[in-house]
N, C-alpha and C positions, 0 to 999 in steps of 0.2 A: 075328205082328206084321203089321199092315196098313200098307203104304207107298203113299202117293198122291202123284202129281206133276201139277201143272197148269202148262202153259207158255202164256204170252200174249206178244203183241207180234210182232216180226218184220216183214218188209216187207209181207206180206199181212194181218197182224193176226189170223190164224186161231188160235183157242184149241185146245189139245190137252190131254186128260186121260187118265191111265191109273193103274191101281193093281195092286198085287201083294199077295197074302196069303201070308206065308212059313210059316205054321204047317203042320207036317207035311211040308215040303219037305226033301229031303236036304241042301240047301245053305242052310238057314235061318240057321246061325251066320254064314256069310259075308255074307248079306244084313244081318243084325243089326249086324255090325261096320261094314259100309259105311254103313248108315243112321246109326249113332251118330256116325261121323266127319263125315258130311255135315251132320247137325243141329248139331254142336258149332260149326261155323263159320258157321251161318246167322244171319240178323238177325230181330229181332222185328217189324220193319216193312218194307214193301217198299222196297228201295233205288232210287235214281235210276239208271236204265239209260242206254244209249246209243241214239241214233236207229236204228230198225230192228233193235235187239237184242232178245233174248228175256229175259223175266222169268219166274221160277219160284217156285212155292209148293210146298214139300215138307211133307207131313203124315205123321207116324209115330205111330200109335196115338193120334190126337187132338191131338198137339202139332204146331204149324205154325211153320215158319221160311221166310224169303224170301231169294232171291239173284237175281243178274242177270248177263248177259253184259256185259263180258268178264271179270268178276272172280269166276268160279267156282273153287272149290278143286278139286283132282284128285278128291277123294271125291265132291263134289257133281256134278261132270261125269259120273263113272262111274255114280253112282246114278241120275241123271236119264236117261242114255242107256239104262241097263238096264231101268228101269221103263217107259219109253216104248216100248222094243222088246218086252219080254216081257209087259207088263201088258195088262189088258183095259180 
């Protein structure tokens, strides 16, 4: 499973992108469950965010959803943080 996160917005407006390939990882099932939960609550179009807040595009195996601060679900927040921390 390929998980990609793109973060835009914020005070400085700097875009950040990272991705993780879970195939062959010992924690692949954990990643899959987290990705499925995050995708389930995403929107098909970018939501209106708040000034200086971040907007996110989450893509899992070619399917994309959108979300924005401050209305991230717990699963979205955890997945985004993890991908941006561990991804390349």
